[in-house]
KEPATOR-499113 format. One record per atom (N, C-alpha, C, CB): atom name; residue in one letter; x, y, z; residue number from 0. Coordinates in nm, 3 decimals. Glycine has a CB too. Layout:
KEPATOR-499113
REC;CA;a;X;Y;Z;NUM;
...
//
This chain:
KEPATOR-499113
REC;N;p;0.051;-0.154;0.032;0;
REC;CA;p;-0.028;0.012;0.059;0;
REC;C;p;0.133;0.086;0.025;0;
REC;CB;p;-0.115;0.057;0.283;0;
REC;N;t;0.038;0.253;-0.019;1;
REC;CA;t;0.048;0.363;-0.054;1;
REC;C;t;0.047;0.467;0.017;1;
REC;CB;t;-0.011;0.373;-0.119;1;
REC;N;y;0.105;0.524;0.186;2;
REC;CA;y;0.009;0.598;0.331;2;
REC;C;y;0.065;0.708;0.169;2;
REC;CB;y;0.088;0.624;0.586;2;
REC;N;e;-0.123;0.781;0.239;3;
REC;CA;e;-0.070;0.956;0.235;3;
REC;C;e;-0.012;1.014;0.356;3;
REC;CB;e;-0.197;1.063;0.209;3;
REC;N;s;-0.041;1.183;0.363;4;
REC;CA;s;0.005;1.278;0.444;4;
REC;C;s;-0.141;1.310;0.487;4;
REC;CB;s;0.101;1.395;0.378;4;
REC;N;n;-0.212;1.295;0.458;5;
REC;CA;n;-0.362;1.329;0.481;5;
REC;C;n;-0.393;1.235;0.551;5;
REC;CB;n;-0.457;1.342;0.368;5;
REC;N;i;-0.320;1.177;0.653;6;
REC;CA;i;-0.338;1.108;0.889;6;
REC;C;i;-0.501;1.199;0.926;6;
REC;CB;i;-0.120;1.239;1.078;6;
REC;N;f;-0.605;1.202;0.926;7;
REC;CA;f;-0.685;1.263;1.021;7;
REC;C;f;-0.800;1.194;1.205;7;
REC;CB;f;-0.771;1.314;0.902;7;
REC;N;f;-0.762;1.310;1.280;8;
REC;CA;f;-0.879;1.291;1.407;8;
REC;C;f;-0.946;1.214;1.424;8;
REC;CB;f;-0.965;1.360;1.425;8;
REC;N;s;-0.981;1.065;1.545;9;
REC;CA;s;-1.190;1.092;1.476;9;
REC;C;s;-1.205;1.069;1.620;9;
REC;CB;s;-1.314;0.939;1.328;9;
REC;N;e;-1.337;1.130;1.733;10;
REC;CA;e;-1.320;1.010;1.837;10;
REC;C;e;-1.471;0.962;1.820;10;
REC;CB;e;-1.268;1.057;2.017;10;
REC;N;i;-1.481;0.767;1.925;11;
REC;CA;i;-1.601;0.702;1.939;11;
REC;C;i;-1.561;0.691;2.077;11;
REC;CB;i;-1.639;0.571;1.850;11;
REC;N;d;-1.738;0.741;2.065;12;
REC;CA;d;-1.735;0.748;2.314;12;
REC;C;d;-1.586;0.784;2.394;12;
REC;CB;d;-1.765;0.518;2.416;12;
REC;N;g;-1.542;0.915;2.280;13;
REC;CA;g;-1.471;0.928;2.376;13;
REC;C;g;-1.290;0.889;2.438;13;
REC;CB;g;-1.556;0.881;2.426;13;
REC;N;v;-1.276;0.768;2.325;14;
REC;CA;v;-1.169;0.737;2.238;14;
REC;C;v;-1.145;0.802;2.066;14;
REC;CB;v;-1.187;0.589;2.236;14;
REC;N;k;-1.022;0.878;2.110;15;
REC;CA;k;-0.910;0.891;2.030;15;
REC;C;k;-0.870;0.847;1.870;15;
REC;CB;k;-0.837;0.836;2.103;15;
REC;N;f;-0.864;0.842;1.827;16;
REC;CA;f;-0.810;0.811;1.649;16;
REC;C;f;-0.704;0.820;1.611;16;
REC;CB;f;-0.854;0.887;1.547;16;
REC;N;l;-0.627;0.784;1.518;17;
REC;CA;l;-0.577;0.838;1.429;17;
REC;C;l;-0.618;0.749;1.377;17;
REC;CB;l;-0.464;0.880;1.419;17;
REC;N;n;-0.710;0.816;1.207;18;
REC;CA;n;-0.690;0.784;1.006;18;
REC;C;n;-0.642;0.764;0.927;18;
REC;CB;n;-0.696;0.825;0.927;18;
REC;N;v;-0.553;0.677;0.911;19;
REC;CA;v;-0.486;0.665;0.817;19;
REC;C;v;-0.452;0.628;0.627;19;
REC;CB;v;-0.457;0.624;0.880;19;
REC;N;p;-0.526;0.712;0.555;20;
REC;CA;p;-0.546;0.675;0.451;20;
REC;C;p;-0.425;0.624;0.390;20;
REC;CB;p;-0.606;0.762;0.393;20;
REC;N;y;-0.471;0.466;0.336;21;
REC;CA;y;-0.383;0.408;0.129;21;
REC;C;y;-0.499;0.439;0.038;21;
REC;CB;y;-0.339;0.170;0.085;21;
REC;N;w;-0.375;0.417;-0.055;22;
REC;CA;w;-0.406;0.299;-0.197;22;
REC;C;w;-0.402;0.150;-0.215;22;
REC;CB;w;-0.315;0.319;-0.297;22;
REC;N;k;-0.448;0.183;-0.208;23;
REC;CA;k;-0.450;-0.082;-0.291;23;
REC;C;k;-0.328;-0.110;-0.432;23;
REC;CB;k;-0.722;-0.157;-0.451;23;
REC;N;k;-0.267;-0.116;-0.288;24;
REC;CA;k;-0.254;-0.230;-0.491;24;
REC;C;k;-0.213;-0.386;-0.544;24;
REC;CB;k;-0.120;-0.166;-0.592;24;
REC;N;t;-0.203;-0.338;-0.696;25;
REC;CA;t;-0.259;-0.445;-0.721;25;
REC;C;t;-0.184;-0.646;-0.684;25;
REC;CB;t;-0.278;-0.398;-0.868;25;
REC;N;d;-0.220;-0.743;-0.744;26;
REC;CA;d;-0.140;-0.802;-0.694;26;
REC;C;d;0.007;-0.857;-0.774;26;
REC;CB;d;-0.218;-0.886;-0.645;26;
REC;N;d;-0.011;-0.747;-0.897;27;
REC;CA;d;0.172;-0.730;-0.971;27;
REC;C;d;0.239;-0.544;-0.910;27;
REC;CB;d;0.155;-0.726;-1.237;27;
REC;N;g;0.149;-0.529;-0.832;28;
REC;CA;g;0.237;-0.390;-0.757;28;
REC;C;g;0.148;-0.325;-0.882;28;
REC;CB;g;0.463;-0.372;-0.752;28;
REC;N;t;0.074;-0.301;-0.849;29;
REC;CA;t;0.017;-0.161;-0.954;29;
REC;C;t;-0.027;-0.040;-0.848;29;
REC;CB;t;-0.152;-0.208;-1.068;29;
REC;N;q;-0.024;0.038;-0.880;30;
REC;CA;q;-0.116;0.141;-0.779;30;
REC;C;q;-0.245;0.070;-0.798;30;
REC;CB;q;-0.129;0.324;-0.827;30;
REC;N;l;-0.313;0.166;-0.705;31;
REC;CA;l;-0.449;0.117;-0.805;31;
REC;C;l;-0.477;0.280;-0.741;31;
REC;CB;l;-0.587;-0.067;-0.759;31;
REC;N;g;-0.535;0.390;-0.833;32;
REC;CA;g;-0.533;0.501;-0.791;32;
REC;C;g;-0.722;0.593;-0.818;32;
REC;CB;g;-0.391;0.559;-0.875;32;
REC;N;d;-0.811;0.504;-0.764;33;
REC;CA;d;-0.986;0.495;-0.816;33;
REC;C;d;-0.981;0.508;-0.616;33;
REC;CB;d;-1.082;0.280;-0.941;33;
REC;N;m;-1.072;0.678;-0.602;34;
REC;CA;m;-1.189;0.623;-0.494;34;
REC;C;m;-1.156;0.502;-0.362;34;
REC;CB;m;-1.307;0.546;-0.598;34;
REC;N;k;-1.231;0.497;-0.520;35;
REC;CA;k;-1.308;0.333;-0.450;35;
REC;C;k;-1.158;0.258;-0.411;35;
REC;CB;k;-1.425;0.201;-0.609;35;
REC;N;d;-1.056;0.256;-0.476;36;
REC;CA;d;-0.964;0.147;-0.467;36;
REC;C;d;-0.870;0.164;-0.280;36;
REC;CB;d;-0.843;0.172;-0.632;36;
REC;N;m;-0.950;0.317;-0.228;37;
REC;CA;m;-0.876;0.369;-0.051;37;
REC;C;m;-0.890;0.325;0.046;37;
REC;CB;m;-0.900;0.479;0.012;37;
REC;N;g;-0.831;0.287;0.137;38;
REC;CA;g;-0.873;0.311;0.238;38;
REC;C;g;-0.807;0.287;0.329;38;
REC;CB;g;-0.960;0.278;0.249;38;
REC;N;y;-0.848;0.272;0.476;39;
REC;CA;y;-0.779;0.300;0.609;39;
REC;C;y;-0.733;0.197;0.697;39;
REC;CB;y;-0.857;0.372;0.686;39;
REC;N;f;-0.666;0.237;0.781;40;
REC;CA;f;-0.609;0.152;0.907;40;
REC;C;f;-0.584;0.245;0.976;40;
REC;CB;f;-0.488;0.057;0.899;40;
REC;N;f;-0.597;0.239;1.100;41;
REC;CA;f;-0.693;0.338;1.253;41;
REC;C;f;-0.594;0.279;1.303;41;
REC;CB;f;-0.883;0.311;1.337;41;
REC;N;l;-0.571;0.391;1.400;42;
REC;CA;l;-0.485;0.386;1.588;42;
REC;C;l;-0.476;0.452;1.634;42;
REC;CB;l;-0.367;0.361;1.637;42;
REC;N;k;-0.555;0.339;1.749;43;
REC;CA;k;-0.619;0.441;1.884;43;
REC;C;k;-0.462;0.420;1.985;43;
REC;CB;k;-0.818;0.349;1.992;43;
REC;N;i;-0.529;0.624;2.022;44;
REC;CA;i;-0.396;0.701;2.042;44;
REC;C;i;-0.448;0.683;2.256;44;
REC;CB;i;-0.392;0.926;1.928;44;
REC;N;d;-0.361;0.640;2.267;45;
REC;CA;d;-0.320;0.572;2.416;45;
REC;C;d;-0.265;0.670;2.530;45;
REC;CB;d;-0.197;0.458;2.395;45;
REC;N;e;-0.152;0.721;2.457;46;
REC;CA;e;-0.143;0.883;2.477;46;
REC;C;e;-0.077;0.998;2.466;46;
REC;CB;e;-0.150;0.905;2.550;46;
REC;N;t;-0.156;1.129;2.506;47;
REC;CA;t;0.086;1.180;2.428;47;
REC;C;t;-0.006;1.294;2.503;47;
REC;CB;t;0.198;1.210;2.155;47;
REC;N;n;0.131;1.350;2.472;48;
REC;CA;n;0.123;1.463;2.547;48;
REC;C;n;0.062;1.611;2.527;48;
REC;CB;n;0.231;1.475;2.567;48;
REC;N;s;0.085;1.704;2.598;49;
REC;CA;s;0.021;1.876;2.571;49;
REC;C;s;0.017;1.890;2.437;49;
REC;CB;s;0.120;2.014;2.629;49;
REC;N;d;0.064;1.884;2.374;50;
REC;CA;d;0.128;1.951;2.189;50;
REC;C;d;0.103;1.814;2.093;50;
REC;CB;d;0.363;2.001;2.179;50;
REC;N;f;0.105;1.663;2.128;51;
REC;CA;f;0.099;1.576;2.060;51;
REC;C;f;0.251;1.615;2.038;51;
REC;CB;f;-0.013;1.567;1.960;51;
REC;N;s;0.355;1.601;2.019;52;
REC;CA;s;0.458;1.554;1.956;52;
REC;C;s;0.540;1.447;2.013;52;
REC;CB;s;0.527;1.649;1.931;52;
REC;N;k;0.445;1.379;2.049;53;
REC;CA;k;0.397;1.241;2.181;53;
REC;C;k;0.339;1.185;2.166;53;
REC;CB;k;0.348;1.241;2.295;53;
REC;N;i;0.278;1.081;2.079;54;
REC;CA;i;0.157;1.042;2.101;54;
REC;C;i;0.193;0.784;2.096;54;
REC;CB;i;0.033;1.158;1.928;54;
REC;N;t;0.126;0.769;2.151;55;
REC;CA;t;0.138;0.615;2.189;55;
REC;C;t;0.044;0.560;2.145;55;
REC;CB;t;0.144;0.576;2.320;55;
REC;N;t;0.090;0.428;2.031;56;
REC;CA;t;-0.131;0.348;2.031;56;
REC;C;t;-0.079;0.326;1.919;56;
REC;CB;t;-0.336;0.459;2.039;56;
REC;N;y;-0.178;0.266;1.942;57;
REC;CA;y;-0.200;0.049;1.901;57;
REC;C;y;-0.242;0.116;1.830;57;
REC;CB;y;-0.295;-0.111;1.977;57;
REC;N;t;-0.201;-0.034;1.715;58;
REC;CA;t;-0.245;-0.009;1.557;58;
REC;C;t;-0.422;-0.128;1.613;58;
REC;CB;t;-0.072;-0.107;1.380;58;
REC;N;v;-0.535;-0.093;1.516;59;
REC;CA;v;-0.684;-0.196;1.512;59;
REC;C;v;-0.670;-0.311;1.414;59;
REC;CB;v;-0.832;-0.107;1.454;59;
REC;N;s;-0.681;-0.362;1.481;60;
REC;CA;s;-0.588;-0.557;1.433;60;
REC;C;s;-0.695;-0.555;1.399;60;
REC;CB;s;-0.515;-0.715;1.545;60;
REC;N;s;-0.843;-0.631;1.332;61;
REC;CA;s;-0.967;-0.717;1.269;61;
REC;C;s;-1.009;-0.701;1.051;61;
REC;CB;s;-1.130;-0.635;1.384;61;
REC;N;n;-0.993;-0.884;1.120;62;
REC;CA;n;-0.977;-0.876;0.984;62;
REC;C;n;-1.156;-0.852;0.903;62;
REC;CB;n;-0.887;-1.035;0.940;62;
REC;N;e;-1.220;-0.844;1.056;63;
REC;CA;e;-1.378;-0.793;1.063;63;
REC;C;e;-1.356;-0.655;0.913;63;
REC;CB;e;-1.430;-0.701;1.280;63;
REC;N;l;-1.256;-0.550;0.976;64;
REC;CA;l;-1.285;-0.412;0.926;64;
REC;C;l;-1.297;-0.466;0.755;64;
REC;CB;l;-1.142;-0.280;0.972;64;
REC;N;g;-1.200;-0.492;0.720;65;
REC;CA;g;-1.156;-0.560;0.593;65;
REC;C;g;-1.269;-0.583;0.485;65;
REC;CB;g;-1.096;-0.698;0.630;65;
REC;N;t;-1.475;-0.631;0.503;66;
REC;CA;t;-1.530;-0.646;0.473;66;
REC;C;t;-1.661;-0.565;0.510;66;
REC;CB;t;-1.501;-0.733;0.474;66;
REC;N;l;-1.606;-0.434;0.576;67;
REC;CA;l;-1.676;-0.342;0.650;67;
REC;C;l;-1.717;-0.229;0.463;67;
REC;CB;l;-1.545;-0.257;0.817;67;
REC;N;d;-1.871;-0.195;0.443;68;
REC;CA;d;-1.818;-0.167;0.308;68;
REC;C;d;-1.899;0.003;0.293;68;
REC;CB;d;-1.876;-0.312;0.173;68;
REC;N;n;-1.818;0.098;0.393;69;
REC;CA;n;-1.906;0.181;0.453;69;
REC;C;n;-1.899;0.274;0.547;69;
REC;CB;n;-1.972;0.127;0.487;69;
REC;N;r;-1.800;0.309;0.608;70;
REC;CA;r;-1.829;0.444;0.738;70;
REC;C;r;-1.871;0.410;0.850;70;
REC;CB;r;-1.936;0.551;0.712;70;
REC;N;t;-2.023;0.415;0.815;71;
REC;CA;t;-2.100;0.422;0.890;71;
REC;C;t;-2.141;0.264;1.005;71;
REC;CB;t;-2.196;0.478;0.798;71;
REC;N;d;-2.096;0.083;0.877;72;
REC;CA;d;-2.062;0.023;0.990;72;
REC;C;d;-1.928;-0.035;1.036;72;
REC;CB;d;-2.138;-0.058;0.993;72;
REC;N;v;-1.818;0.135;1.011;73;
REC;CA;v;-1.683;0.094;1.000;73;
REC;C;v;-1.696;0.160;1.180;73;
REC;CB;v;-1.561;0.176;0.847;73;
REC;N;r;-1.743;0.268;1.226;74;
REC;CA;r;-1.740;0.341;1.300;74;
REC;C;r;-1.852;0.213;1.414;74;
REC;CB;r;-1.780;0.503;1.234;74;
REC;N;r;-2.001;0.199;1.371;75;
REC;CA;r;-2.091;0.102;1.474;75;
REC;C;r;-1.948;-0.034;1.508;75;
REC;CB;r;-2.281;0.019;1.362;75;
REC;N;f;-1.862;-0.129;1.412;76;
REC;CA;f;-1.782;-0.143;1.481;76;
REC;C;f;-1.731;-0.174;1.629;76;
REC;CB;f;-1.765;-0.085;1.451;76;
REC;N;m;-1.677;0.002;1.571;77;
REC;CA;m;-1.506;0.074;1.632;77;
REC;C;m;-1.616;0.068;1.770;77;
REC;CB;m;-1.410;0.295;1.552;77;
REC;N;q;-1.786;0.114;1.806;78;
REC;CA;q;-1.797;0.042;1.913;78;
REC;C;q;-1.836;0.006;1.947;78;
REC;CB;q;-1.791;0.043;1.968;78;
REC;N;k;-1.885;-0.099;1.914;79;
REC;CA;k;-1.928;-0.256;1.998;79;
REC;C;k;-1.788;-0.328;2.004;79;
REC;CB;k;-2.056;-0.376;1.895;79;
REC;N;h;-1.669;-0.239;1.974;80;
REC;CA;h;-1.579;-0.384;1.990;80;
REC;C;h;-1.468;-0.232;2.082;80;
REC;CB;h;-1.495;-0.510;1.777;80;
REC;N;l;-1.508;-0.071;2.086;81;
REC;CA;l;-1.432;-0.049;2.201;81;
REC;C;l;-1.354;-0.070;2.270;81;
REC;CB;l;-1.455;-0.046;2.248;81;
REC;N;k;-1.418;-0.221;2.401;82;
REC;CA;k;-1.309;-0.200;2.502;82;
REC;C;k;-1.280;-0.353;2.474;82;
REC;CB;k;-1.348;-0.140;2.676;82;
REC;N;d;-1.270;-0.398;2.413;83;
REC;CA;d;-1.232;-0.558;2.399;83;
REC;C;d;-1.086;-0.504;2.341;83;
REC;CB;d;-1.347;-0.678;2.275;83;
REC;N;k;-0.972;-0.601;2.393;84;
REC;CA;k;-0.842;-0.542;2.466;84;
REC;C;k;-0.769;-0.565;2.346;84;
REC;CB;k;-0.777;-0.616;2.615;84;
REC;N;s;-0.854;-0.756;2.257;85;
REC;CA;s;-0.809;-0.784;2.161;85;
REC;C;s;-0.774;-0.717;2.058;85;
REC;CB;s;-0.857;-0.843;2.139;85;
REC;N;i;-0.814;-0.606;2.019;86;
REC;CA;i;-0.811;-0.550;1.872;86;
REC;C;i;-0.719;-0.490;1.906;86;
REC;CB;i;-0.923;-0.471;1.799;86;
REC;N;y;-0.599;-0.424;2.014;87;
REC;CA;y;-0.549;-0.382;1.982;87;
REC;C;y;-0.385;-0.404;2.002;87;
REC;CB;y;-0.609;-0.310;1.999;87;
REC;N;t;-0.339;-0.425;1.891;88;
REC;CA;t;-0.234;-0.464;1.816;88;
REC;C;t;-0.106;-0.354;1.877;88;
REC;CB;t;-0.277;-0.452;1.644;88;
REC;N;h;0.074;-0.356;1.853;89;
REC;CA;h;0.156;-0.331;1.806;89;
REC;C;h;0.129;-0.280;1.910;89;
REC;CB;h;0.188;-0.302;1.696;89;
REC;N;k;0.194;-0.175;1.891;90;
REC;CA;k;0.197;-0.038;1.988;90;
REC;C;k;0.296;0.043;1.923;90;
REC;CB;k;0.244;-0.062;2.155;90;
REC;N;a;0.301;0.137;1.936;91;
REC;CA;a;0.380;0.217;1.848;91;
REC;C;a;0.423;0.373;1.925;91;
REC;CB;a;0.287;0.235;1.706;91;
REC;N;h;0.567;0.410;1.907;92;
REC;CA;h;0.545;0.520;1.987;92;
REC;C;h;0.568;0.581;1.887;92;
REC;CB;h;0.613;0.552;2.109;92;
REC;N;l;0.492;0.720;1.866;93;
REC;CA;l;0.619;0.847;1.700;93;
REC;C;l;0.589;0.952;1.792;93;
REC;CB;l;0.537;0.902;1.455;93;
REC;N;y;0.686;1.013;1.719;94;
REC;CA;y;0.704;1.160;1.760;94;
REC;C;y;0.727;1.278;1.663;94;
REC;CB;y;0.812;1.164;1.843;94;
REC;N;k;0.733;1.385;1.686;95;
REC;CA;k;0.699;1.484;1.568;95;
REC;C;k;0.844;1.535;1.578;95;
REC;CB;k;0.560;1.610;1.588;95;
REC;N;v;0.914;1.452;1.431;96;
REC;CA;v;1.030;1.580;1.351;96;
REC;C;v;0.993;1.715;1.361;96;
REC;CB;v;1.044;1.570;1.182;96;
REC;N;k;1.156;1.720;1.355;97;
REC;CA;k;1.156;1.910;1.346;97;
REC;C;k;1.245;1.898;1.185;97;
REC;CB;k;1.286;2.030;1.526;97;
//
C-alpha cells in the first residue's frame, strides 16, 4: 500500500483514533488510484503529551474491518469493540520530527 499524508483524528465515545489512508495495490504491485481503491487503517491513541508531539498508539487489527462497506458500518464496529483489547495490537510511539 501507499500511505498518504492526509491523516486525521476521529473520536468514538471519548476514545481518539488516527485514521491513516492508503491506496491499495494489485497483486502485481500496480497502484490503484480510484477513490474506491482507497482504504484506511486505524491507530487507537493511548496517550499523548500536551502538544501532540509524542503519541503512543495501538494498531486496530481485525479481519472484519476489511469486509465493511462504509463509514457507518466501521463506526458501529468500533463502538461495539471499543473495549475489546484483543483488537489493539502493535504498540507504537510516534514523535514529531523537527
